[in-house]
N, C-alpha and C positions, 0 to 999 in steps of 0.2 A: 253428363255434364255437372248436373244437379246432384248425384251420389258423391261427387268428389267434391263439391261444396260441403256436402252434411258432415261429411269426414274431415274436411281441413280444418271448418270455422271451430270447433270445439278443440281443435290442437292448438290455433292461436289464440284462444281463450287461456287452454292451459299454460301456455308459454308465456302469457303475461302474467299470468299468476305467482308461477316459478320465478320472473324475472323480477318480480315485486319483493318475493322473500329474498333472493340473491341482493340485492340492493340493501334490504335490510341488514343482511348478515354481513357483508362487504364493511358497511359503517361502523359497525361495533370492532373495537380495538381488542388487538388479539397478545395474550400473556406470550412473554418473550421465547419461552419453552416450544411454544407450538408455532410460532412463525415458520412459514415454509422457507426462508432463510436466514441467516445470521451469521455473525462473525465467528469464526472456528469451526465451520464444518470441515470435514475431512474430504481432501482431494486425492489424489495420486493416480488416475484411475490413466492418464495419458504419458507414457514415455517413451520418449524418440531415442534414447540411448539404450541399448542389449545391456547385461549384466559384464560382456565381456568387453562392450564399449566402457562402462565407466571404469573397470579395472585397468583398462589402458590407460585412462586419462589419468587415474589414481599415480600409477606408475611413472607416466611422463613428469608430472606436477613433482612427485619426490625426486625425479632424477635432475630436476631442473632446480631444485633446491640443492641439492647435494653439487649440481656443477657451474652452475651460473651464480646462482645466490642472488643476495638484494645489495644494492649501493645506498649509499649516503643515508646511514643510520645517525641517529645523535647521540652525543658522546653517550648520555645517559641510558640509552638503547642499545648500544653496543655494550656496555659494560652488565646490564640485565640479562642481554642471549648471550653472550659468551659466557657468564655466570652459570646459564642453563644448560649450556652445551653445545652453544652453535660457536662458529671456525670464523674467527677474520682472517682473512688471507694478507697477501702484500699488496695486492690491489684495493685494499680495503674493504673488498666486500666481504658481507658475514655469507656464510654457507650454512647448511641445515642436515645434519647426517639425519639419515632416516628413520634411527631409533631413536632420535630425541623427538622428531616430528609424532612419532608414534607414543611417544609417553604423554608428550601434551595433550594428543587427541585423548588418551586414556583419563584426563584429569579436567576436560574442559567440561562447563557447563551445559547441560540437557534439560530438554523441557522446562525452560525459564519460562518466568511470566512477567511481561512488560506491564507494569500499573497503570491504573489512571486515578485521576482524584476521585473518582465515581466508580466504585467496584464494579458495577455492572458493565462498565467499558473494557475491565483486564482482558489483556491478550495471551493468551494461552498458548506458547510456543513451542507444539510436541506432534511428535509423529508428521503427519502431513496436514493439519489443520491451517485453513487460509485466511488471511486478513488482507481486506482490500485498504489502500489509502493513499496519503500524499506525501510529497517530496520534491525536491529541486531547490532551483535557485535562478527563476525568470528574473529577469531584470525589466520586462516589459509586463504591463495588463492589458489585455485586448479588450477592446470596445466593440461586442459584435452589433452595434447598430451602425457607429460611426465608420466601423472599419478601420480603426485606429488603434496603433501600438502608442501607449505613451509609458514614461518609465512608473514602474511600482514604488508605492509608499507602505511606511508601518500602516494607516491604516486600511489599506487593501490584504493586508496579511490578516490583521485583525479581523476583518470581515468575513475572509475566508475560513478562519477559525470559528466565528459565530456559526457559518453555512454548514461546516461538516459536524458543527456541534448536533445538530438539526437534523442530517441525513443518513439514514439507519444505514445504510449499507457502505458508509466511508468508516471505517472503523477506528481510525488513528490519524492525527493530522502532525506529519513533519512539515518544517519549514519549508514553503513554495515559493516562496519570493524574496529578493534583495530590497531592504527599505532603501530604496534610491535617495530618499528624502532626510536621510540621515546621514549626514557626511563624518563627523565621527566613529571610527571604527568601534569603539569600546560602546559608544551610546548605540552603535546598532547591533551588536551582538546582544545589548540588555533589551533593545526595544523588539528586536527579532523573539526572543526566550518570553518578555511578558506581552508582546501581541497575540502568540500562540497560547497561553497559559490563562490571558484574561476571556478568549473566546470560545474555549471548549475544555470540559471535565475530562474528555477521551485522553491516551497517550500522546505524549506530543513529543517529536523529536526534532532536536536544535545543533545547531554547529557552532563554533567559534573561530573569529579569525585570527585571535593572536592567544597563546597562552598564556597571557597577563590578565585577558579579561576572565579567566575562567573562576577565579575567586570573588569578584563583584556579581557574577549570576548565580554563584550557589549562594550568594547572602540574598540573593533575591528568593530564589527555590526554596530557603531557610522559611523565610517571611510569609510564601503563601503555604508550605508545608505544617507550618507551625511549629516549627523548630526542627533544628539538627538530628535528632531522634527520631521525629515524625517522618521526616526525607528518608534517612536509612532502611526504615521500615519498611518502607513503601515508594522506592522512588520513580517518581511518575514522569519523567523526561530520561529519554537516552540522547547518547552522544552520535550523531551523525558524521564519522571520521575517515575523511580520505588520507588513510595511514601511509598510501604508497600513492606514487607517480608512475605509471605504470611507462614503459615497460622495466618490473623489477627493480624499482628503487624506492625507497623510502620517502616518505614528506617530513622532514626534521622538525617543523613546527608542530603540524599535527600529530606527528608521534609525542611529541611534549605534554600536548594537549591530552593527548588518551592516558598517557599516565597519570595525570594529576585527576582525572576524572574517573579512573580505575580506583584510585586509593580513596576515592569521595564516595564511593559506591554506586557510580550511574552507569548501568548497562551502555554498553557498546556496539554501535555498528562497525564493523570491518571492512570497509567499504572500498573495492579496486575497481575502478571503472575504467578501463580501457577502452579503446576505440578499433573494432575490427579492422582491417588494412591500413591502419594508422598507428596507433598505440598498442596495439595489438596484432597477432598475426592476422593473417588472411581467413584462413581456414576455421568453420565455425568450432571443431575439436578442439583445435590447437587455441582458439581464444579461451575456450574452457577452461584446457590446460594452463594457460597463463595465470586467467583470474582466480585458479582454485591453487595454485603454486602461493601467489601473492597474499592469498586469504591464512592459507597453512604456516606462511611467516607469521602472520597475525595472531592466529591461536598462540602459538610458540612464545610470541611478546607477550601478551594478555594474561597467559596462565604462567609466564616466569614474573610477571608483578605482582600476580594473584592468582592463587590456583583457584579454578572452579568461578574467576569472576565472570558475570553473564556477557555475554558477547553473542554478537547474529554474524553468522557467516555470509558477508555481502560481496558473493560474487554478482557484480554488477556491469556486464559489458555490455557495452555498446556496438552498435553497427554502422560502417560507414557504405554511403554510396561510391560505388568505385568508381564510376563515370567522373564524379567531381571532389570526390573526397568529403563530403557532407556528410554529418551523422544522417542515419535513416532508424528513427524511435519508432515509426511504425509500421516497419515492414515485416514478413514473414521471416525472414531470416533472424528478426530481433527477437520475436515469438519462441523462434527455437532454441535461439541462445538461453533465455531467462528458462526456459522448461527443462533443458539440459542440466544448468546451473540448479535447479531447486533438485532433480535428482540426484546431483553429486553431494545437497545436500543431505539427502534420505540416506545416502552411502555411507558418510561420515556419523551419522546420527545426531547431526546440529542443527540448533535451529538455523534457519537461512532469511536472506530478502534479496531480492533483486528487482529493477524496473520491468515494470509494464503498461500499457496504458496511454504510451507517449503518443504525440502526434506529430507529423511534419506538417499538417494544414494550419494554414494561420488562423483559421477561424473552426467553431463546431457546425462544421459541414460535414455532406456525406463521406467525404475522405476523413474527415477525423471520426466517424463514426465506425467505419472500417477497421480502421488502425487500431482505435482504441478496443474493439470489441476480439480482433483476432489475438491480441497480444495478452488481453485479461483473463479471456476465456483457456487460452492455453495456459497460462501461468495457474490458474485456478485447479483446472484439470490435473496439473502437473503436481499441486499439492505445494506450491509456496508458500511459506509460513507471513511471510512480510511482502507482499505488491504491492511496492512503490510507485511513487509518480503516475498511479492508476487514474487519476483523472485531474481536469484542469489546465495539462501542457499541452503548449502548443509551439509550432515553429521551431521543432526540435529542443524542446526545453528553454527556448529564450521566451516565450510569451506565455501568460497565466490568464486564463478567464473564470470569472467567477461564474458566468451561467453554465459554463461547463460542468462544475460542481454540482449544478441541479442535475443535469443532463446524463452526467455521469453516476450519479446516485440510481437512475432508473437501467442505467446499461449493467452496472455491478448488480442490481437485483437479478438481472436475467443472467450472468455469469455465476451467479453463486447458486442459482438454479440449475444450473449444469453442472455444477461441482456436487449438489445433493445427488442427481442422480434420481434412476426410478427405484421406487420402494418396493421391491415383491417380496409379498407376505401371504399368508394364509387369508386374510380377508382383502386385500387387493388383486386378487386374482382369483378369488369366489367366483362363480356364475350365478348366486343366487339374485342380484341384482339382472343380471341378464335375463334370468326367467321371468323376474316379475313385470319388467318392461314387455317382453316380448312374448309372454304367453298370456293373455289377456289384458295385458295393461295397456297405457298409453301409448306405447310405441316409440317413445322418445324417454332420454334420462333426464330433460330440464325439470328442475323443480324437484327430483326424486331425493330422499334422504341420504343416500350416499352421495349423491352431487353436491347437496346443502352443507354436507357435513365435511366435503375436502375441498370446495371451492377456496378455502382462506386458507387451508394449512397445505394443500398439494398444488398451489397455482400461486405463482407472483404475478401483480398489477403494478403497470407503469403510471407513475404520478403525475407526468406530464406528456407522455406518450401518446398519440392520438389513436385511438381505434376505432373511431365513429365508421359508420358507412357514409360513402359520398354524400347522400341525400341531407344528413344529417349533418355533415362538415359543411355544407351549403348552407343549412338551413342556421347555424350557430356562425355564421359571418367568416367563413373559409380560415380559422385560425392556424394560424404558423407553429410550428413546435419552439420554435426561438421565444417567438411571445409568450408562449406557458414557461418557458424557464425563467424569463425576466420576470414574470407577473409572481413566479413562487418565491425568486431569489429576494424578490422586494419585500413579498410577505414575510420571509423568514425577518428579515434583517428588521424591517419596523417594529419586530417582538423582541429580536434576542437581545439580552443587554450582557453585562461582562458578567463572566463565570468566579471573579475573585471578590470574597467578602468586602463590604464598601471599608469597612475600615483598615482593611490590610491594602486594599485599593489606593486609599489617601496615603498610606504611610509609603507606600513604594512608590508614587507621584512625589510624594515630598521629598525624597532621598534620589530618587534618579529621574534624567529629564525624557520624561514619557512623551510620545510624537501623536498617538490617537487619544481618541476620546470615545 
C-alpha cells in the first residue's frame, strides 16, 4: 500500500501544477484564426442523399415546373418571367421550360458574401461553409422562470440582437420575433429593422409586411450605412422573402417586395416553407422536390430581374406530426429534410439556407436540448451555408427565449466542433508524445507541452454548461444550468449598448417612431 501511495502522490502534485497551467492558458483570449471553431468552417461530411437520389429529385423538380408550374404571380412578375421564357397557360399558371431553368442556373450568383457592418462578421457563402444564426416570427417571449408566454415586443427583439452581438457561435441575426407592441404595420417594419441594426453589427435579416414600406426602410438603411453608395458597396441586410405560398403558388405582395429589394441591391433569401403532410407532400424526398422546384422558380425570377443578383436558395420545408397535423420542427425527420436540402444546394452549386434548431418544447429543457442538438448537428455536418432558426425558437416557432440564445451559443459551439472534424496530420499522429510519457515520463499527458498547446485550439469549452464533479457541484450550491444562462444573459445586457452611432441613432429616432430604448 505504501508503494502505491508513493507512486500516486507525486502524480497528484504534477496534475495540480498542470491544472494551474491549463487554467491560466484558458483565460487568455485567442485570435480568431486559431479559435477551435468559428463561422464559415466547411461541413459536408453527412450525405443522406445518394448521387442518384439527388439526380432524381432534380429531374422531378424540373418536371413539376414544366407540367404543374406556379400560380398567382403578380402582373409585374408575369411580365418579367415570360419575357425571360416562362410560359403562361390558359389557367394562368406560369410554367418553366427545362432550358430556361438551366440558363438561369448558369447565370445565378455563386460564392456570395453577406456583409456585416463589422467586416470581421462577413459571411462567405461558398462551398460547404457553415454559419448558424437566428430567424423566425415568434409572437411570444418565453419566461423560463414563471413558465409564462407573453407577447413579444420591440424591446425583446433589440435585446435579442444585443445578445447575439456578444455570442461568438451565433453568426448572424435575422428577425426572430414580431413586435406585437407596434400596432401600425409600417412602424412595425421600421422597428423590426432598427431593433436588429441597433443591437448588432453582425449581418441582419429582415422582412417587410407590405411593399409600400420598403422605401422608408431603405431610407433608414442609408442613414445607418452613411449614404446610398455606402449601402450598395456593402449591403449588410438581407430580405427574408416568402415569395411562394406552398404548394406551388407565388405570394403576390412578397414578390413585389422582392422585385423592389433586388433593384436596390439587397440580397434575397428565397424562402419556400412548405410543411410535409400539409402544404407539402408527406414523403420526405417529395417534400424536397417541391421545395427545390419552388426555389428554382425563384432563381428564374431573381435572375430575370437582374442577372447574378445575390440570392440564397432557401429550401425551408418543415415537418408535420401526422397524428395531429401540428408542426414538428425538432424531429429527426426535420433534421433529414434540412440535411437533404443542403445537399441539393451543393448539387446546384448555389448558396443555400434552411431551418435547423427549432424546438417543439415550450421551455429550454432536455427536450429542447435534444431537438436543437440533432437538427443543428446534422445541418452543419451536411454543409448548410445558412442554418436559420438555430437558437432561441420554442413551441414550434411560436415562442422565443432569450436565455435559449445563451444556452444555444454553447450548443452551437459543440455543433461546430463536429463540423470541424478530426485533424489528421503528421504532428497529430506522431508517437513522439507517447514515447515521452510512456518511456520514463510521468505516465500521463496532463500538463505536457502538446496538451497545453492544443487545449484551446483543439477543444471547445462551454460558457454555461456545467462540468463540475458531483462534489464540486454540491459545494458550489448545486447551480442549475438555467441559472447560469440567466446570469450570463443579464451580464451581457447590462453592458451591451446601441451599435449605431449616437448622432445617427438620434436622427433615426427623430424621424421614425422607435419603440425601444
